[in-house]
N, C-alpha and C positions, 0 to 999 in steps of 0.2 A: 425586412421588417424584427426577424428572428434577433439580429444584433443588439436592439435594443429590448428586447425580454427580460426581466429578472430571471433570477435561477431556475426558482420552483417551476415556473412557466415553462423554461429550457427545459425543464427533467419531466415534462410530462407530456411536450409537442415536437420538439426538436428531433428532424432527422427522419420523420413516418415517412414508410412509403406506399401507398394503399391501393390494393389492387382493384381492380374493376368490378368489384362489388362493395365501395366504401364502406369497407368494414370501421367500427369507431378502436376498438383494441387492435394492436400490431399483429399483423400476422406472423403463423412461425412456417418458415418457408423450410420444411423438413425434406432438402432432396440434396443428395449428394455430385452430380451434375444437371446440366443443363444443356435444353434441345435447342437445335442452330436451323435456322428457314434455310440453308443450302451448306455447301461446302465451301466454297467459296467465303461465309460468312464464318463458319467457323475457322479458319484458316487466318483471316483477319482480325477476330478475337484475339486467338491468340498470339497473336505478333504486338496489338498494340488493343487492351481491351477499354473499352469507352468507360467516362466516370460511373456511368448505373449500368454496366453489363458486366455479367457473373459468367465463369469457366468452371472451376469447381469448387466445393465446398472450401477444401482444405486453402483455396485464393483467395475465397471471398464467398458472401452470403447475404442476402437482400436483409435475412432480419438481425442477422452481426453486423452489417454495415449499417443497419438504423442506431445500434448501439452505441458501435464505434465513433460516428457521429455525434449522439447524444452529448457521451463523456468527453467530449474535445471542445464540443460549445462552451462549456462550462470548467472546463480548464483553463478555454483561452489557448489554445492548440490549434492548428492548424489540420493535421488528421492523427488519428490513433488506430493500432492494429490489434486486435482481438485476440486472446491465445488462452489455450486449456487451462492454466493455472497460475496462481501470481507468481510463483519459482518459474515458469516458462517465461513469464515475463520478464522479469529478474535476468535469466539467463540470456535471453534472444538479445533483449540491451543491450550486453554487454559483448557479448559472445560476437552479434551480428557486425560488429566495428575492430574488432581487436583482432591482430595477430601476430604473429612469434616474434619478440623483438619491441612490442612495445609495453610502456611502464603505465601502471593505474595507479594512484592513490588513494587509498578508501579510509573513510571511519571507523575506526575499530569496535566501539558499539555497533552492532548488528546481530542482527535473526540467525540461528544457529544456520541455517540452509544459505543464506546471502553469504555467509561465512566460507562454507565450503566450495561454495561456485566462484569464491576468489582464491582462496586458498589452495583448494587442489585442484578442481581443474582447469582456470584459468592459468597456474603456472605448470600445469602440464603439460601444455602446450606452449611453453616458450614466453607467456605475459608477466611483468616483471611486478610486484604490488607489493606497495608501501602502505600500513596503515601507522594511523595516525588518532594522537584524541581528537575526537570533532569538535569537541568545544575550544580547541586551543589553538587559536587562527597563525601562529606564528610554528607551530607545528605542521600546519598544509603551507604556508610558505615557503621552510624548511625541504618540506618532501618534493615539492615542485622540480620538475626536469623539463629541459628543452623537448624531448622525449614522451613526456606526459601526455597521454591522448584523452584519459579519460579519468573521472573526479567521481567518487563513487560515496553516496550518504544516507543515512534514513535520517529524514528532517526530524522526527520522533525516534527515538531510540528503544528499541525491543528487548527487555522490557522497564527499563530503568529511567525512559522515558529522558533523556537526555535533548535540550532543543539546538539544533546549529543553529547560528547566523548565517544564514544560506544569503543574503546577499554577499556578506562580503566573502563567503570562502566562494562563491561565483567568481567573484571579481577577482581573487586571487588565481582562480582556472586561467580564465579566459585569458591572464596576461601570458600565459604560455600558449595560447590556442586549445587546451582540452575542451571535451564534453563533458557539461554537467549534468551527472544520470542521479536523480534522488527520488527514492522508494519513499513514497508517501501516505502508507499504509493509515499510520496513528494520525495525521495531520488530518485524514479524510477528503475527499474532494470538496466538501461543503467549504471546509475554513481552512482549503488551498490558496495561496497565493504565490508556490514556487516558480510561475512563469514568470509572472512578474520581478519576482526577488532573485531573477538572473538565471533560472535551470534550462538546459537543453532541451533533457528528456525527462519523461513523469511517468512511472511505473505504481500501479495500483496492484496489489491483489484484493481481484474483484469477489472474492469470496467472502470478505469481510462486510464493511459497509455500504457496498454497492448492492448486494445481493441483500445483506444483514440480515436473513432470514434463515439462516444454518443449511441451506437445500441443494446449494451445488459450488464447483469448481469454477475459476474464473481469473483471468490477469487481464489485462490493458497497457500495450505502450502508448505514450502520447508524445509528438515532440512536432517537430517540422513536416510536413509533407517531404521536402528531400530526404530528410533521415530516414521516415516509415516507408516511402513508399520504395526508395534506390537501397536502401542500406538494411533495414530489419525486413520487410513484407519477404526479398527471395529468400532469406535464412529460414523464415518460419516458413513458407510456403513449402521449401525442401528439406525441411526436417522435419514438420508435421504437426507441428505444437499449438494448430488453431481453436478457437472455439468453434463450441458446435450449435445449431440452430435454435435448439430447446433451449441452451444454457445461456444464449444470448435475449432471448425470449424474457429469460425468467429474471437475466437482469434489467433488463429494461422496465419490468415490470419494479422491479427494489427503486429504480433511480424516481421512479414515480412520487416514493414517499419519502428519500432519504434524506432530503432537506429539515422535514419533520421529526425523524427519527434522530440523526445527528443533535441539532440544537437541541431535544427533549434530553439526551446519552448524556449529552455535555452538562446540563445542565443538573440534573441527578450526580453526576460524578463530584461535581465543583462544592455541591452539597453536603456529601458524605464525607469528602476529603477533607471539609472544614473540619465536622461532627468527630473527625477521627484523629485528628492532628493537638498532637499533645496528649492523647491518649497513652497514660504510663506502660502500658501493656504491649507496646511498638516502638521500634528501634525509629523506626523513620515512616513520615507517612508524604509521598511523593506524589505528585501531580502540577502540573505545570499552571495550573490555576490560582495555585496558592503563591502568596506575597513571598514563602519559604524558601520556594525555589530556586535553585541556582541561577535557572535562564528563567526566571519568572519576565522580565522586561522585555526580552526576545520575545517569548514567545507569546506574550500580548500585542507585539507589534506586528507579529507574521502571521498567527493563527486568529486573534480576534476571542479564540476561546482557550480553553485548558485538553481539548479533546476529551476521549470517552472511558478512557482505560486510566484507572488509580492504584497505584503499585503501593504496597505496606510491606515492611522489614520487621519480621518479629525476633524478640529479644534470643529466644531459645533454640532456633536455627530448625532444621527439617521437623524434628520430634514435633514441635510448638506447630510449626505451619501444617504438620499433616492434620493437628488435634485440631484446628482451626478448619481445615478446609471437610473433614468431616463432620464438622459440627454444622455447616452451615445447612442449611431447610428450602432457603427461596434458590441460593445461588448454587449454578451446579458445576460441578468438575468435567471438564474438559479443555480443549487447546484452541480452541477458536475466539474470536473476538470480533468486534463490531456487528453481535447478534442483538437480535428483538431480548432474549434472554439474558440475564446475565451471569456472566461466566468468570471463573477461579483457574488460574494455570498453578502450577509451582514448576518455574522452568527449570532450575537445578536441575531436574528428576526427567524434564519433559522436553519442552521444547530448544532447551540448549545443554542436553545431558552429554552433548556428543563433546563437548568444549573440556579440556584439561580444565581441575580445580583451578590453578594458576590463571587460565585464561577468563574463568568465573570469576574469579578474587578479581583480577585488573580490572574486569567489566563492573563492578559492582555486584554481582549476581551470588549472593550468598546463597546458604542453603532455608536461610530463614525469610527470603524474599517470596511472595505470592502478586500476583497478576490479577489484578479484580476489570473485567471488561462491563460496563454499565448496559445493563438492557434498560427496557419500557418501564421496567415495573416500579411501583409509588416509591419515590425515594424515602419516606418516613419507614415503609418497609424495610427497604434493603438496609440504612440505617439500624434498623433492629436485630435484623439478622446476625450484620456482620459484628454487632456489638454482643449479642447473643453467644456468637462463637467465641468470639474473644476471651469469655467468661471459660472455655473448655480450656483456657490457658493455666 
């Protein structure tokens, strides 16, 4: 029956495990271990745990399992494994499947920490990484090799909102047998069609839209049962990056309202982007939902909506960007996104500050770029707030 449920229904009901008390809200199993009826049962479970049997919280937990099953059901994957943070999910998805001598092709436009994992961590252990312009399909084709083990990309890049033709890149990667790993944070689980478009592994920072209320860190890796249980799970179990049960419970509560929140945020983001487009105080308004966006057609075909983030570029660089940030009254300065509160970030001095100036220039992250994550405030109030802040320029 659950297979026929629509997304909002699954986000409320999928994966529930009720105790003997028949509680309505999902229970929190705050325990690090589990008691066995006998020594024989313990031995049997360690040899091969059943579908609903648990050993140790680092290996799995009933509350965490509810979260994994619920998000997998809407993403359209066979399974998932929850992690302690979004970056734990990214690093585990890559590291669990790679070894010395393997080759990875990655889009160049990535979050700073993702770049660190690819440039510094993987290469330190003998993995070769080739970076390409994610929007250039010929560059992807040229970079592929017979020993290319994985492809990594952000379906929508942070913070310049490039949208990659995932279907085409996946087809190119699969020709050489590479696994396609997609960081899908900016796309959100609500608008995701990543699996349908060819992604093999989908990664989320659950800290963002899934929790959506700025409370906890978390991540999730989604894919085939073969990949999750035989490749990813052993790595996470033994390296310790598992999600804790209380976080999983908060994520379950976040999922219940995620579809409503994200659709409202995307609607407001489009209104704000339209209101600001053409403003003479701005060099660029970047939003995939605008017809002026370079990948607008791809974005609409892949995502349905333009997402919850709008990126602006001030003509006067950092000085003007800082004046705008400091003049905002409703939008808060922070470095999260996907929150119910609207958040503004100056990437060049925060999330992408570890990159060299040349790297930031290549990615289009100038000192004038600011990233606006749209919350649940009234759209007119946000437009007024940003417009008044721009007056400070």
